[in-house]
C-alpha angles and dihedrals in degrees: 000000000000117000115248113251091203097236094175123036135167131199112254102171139011133183136162096285106025146031122206125205133192124215110236091208104050103011095237115152120209142152113279091235088061089053091054090049090051090053092050092050092049091051090051091050092051091050091051092050093053 
């Protein structure tokens, strides 16, 4: 099974220190900073493959 790349997310909770988002495709909920880190890692992997 291919891992979801979370193409569509929506904010589900926000407080002073954190913002949480939910993937509209798989339903996973995670901190938005984790989502940014995932995107950075994916960009690095694509650059290495090229």
